[in-house]
N, C-alpha and C positions, 0 to 999 in steps of 0.2 A: 196627697189626694185621698188616699186609702183611709187614713186614721180618722179625718171628719166622718166620712160616709160611714164607716165602721160604728164610728160614737153612736152616730144618729140612728142607726140600724138597732144597737144596743139598748139605746135610750127608748125606744118605741117597743122593742120586744119586751123589755124588763116591766113595762106598765101593763102588760096584757093580764099579769098575774097578781097585780096589786090592787087597791082600792079605787080611788078615784084618779083619773086619767090626767097627768099634768100637761101633755101636750095633744094638741088637736091632730096634727099632720107631722110630718117630717120635716116640712119647711118652718111650721110654728116652733118646733123643738129646737132646729137650728137657729133661728130668730131669738128665742128665750134663752139660749145657751150664750149666744154671742151678746145680748144684751146685759145678761148676769155677770159673766166673766171673760168677754173680750175675745180675740181672736185665741188666745190662749186655751181658752175653755173648749174649743173646738178640737183640740190637740191632747185632751185629756187621755192619757194611757199610751201615748205614742211609742215610748220606749218599749213598753211591752207587745205591742203591735211590731213594733221591728223584730224584737227576738222570735216572734211567729212567723213573720213575714220573710224574713233574708233566709233563714233556713230552710224553710219549708218551699221556697222556690228553687234553691239549690237542691234539694231532694227532687223535686218536682221534674225538674229539666235533666238532672243526671239520670234519674231512673227512666225518663222517656227516652232519652237518647239510647240508654243501653238497651232497651226493651226494643227499640225500632231496630238496632243494630242486629239484635239477637234474632229478631223476627225476619227481616228482610235485609239480605247480605249486601253491603254497600259494593259497587257504587249502584245497584240497581234501585230505582225509586220506589220506596214502599206503597204497597196498595191502601187503598181507603181502608179496607178491613182491618190492615195491619195498625194502621193510626187510629182508628176507634179502640182496637184492644189495647194498644199500647197506652193510649188515651186513658182507658177506664183503669187500667192496673196500676197506672201512675199517680191517677187520682185517689185511689184508695192507700196507696203507699205514703203519699203526701198528708193524708188527711191524718192517717193514724200516727204519723212522726211528729205532728205540730199540734194534735188534739191537747195535750197538757198545757201549751202555751196559750192555745185558744182560750180555755178555761181560765186560766188567770189574767189574761187579757180583759176578758168581759167582767171578771169580778173587778178588775181596777177602773174600768171604764163605769 
């Protein structure tokens, strides 16, 4: 599910800086890609997407769990403040760790 959605996002974003737009909207992009290349066209760059997604989620969940455990000692339930703090910190760490893969994936798509 993620690869076709990301592909359409990248296709729409990449035409912002080019000349004439190839696609009118995201649905038109999906239709055109499907008609030109079939279902496989919607999965262009799926390997690079997996290289970004799988380690990124591993970093995300591990960092979040470690941060929550550090901020609120189990078995106590973490406060909403701790959840927001851990989520913000985790998002930054996950983004930094997967940014190089994201650049490669966008170029491949």
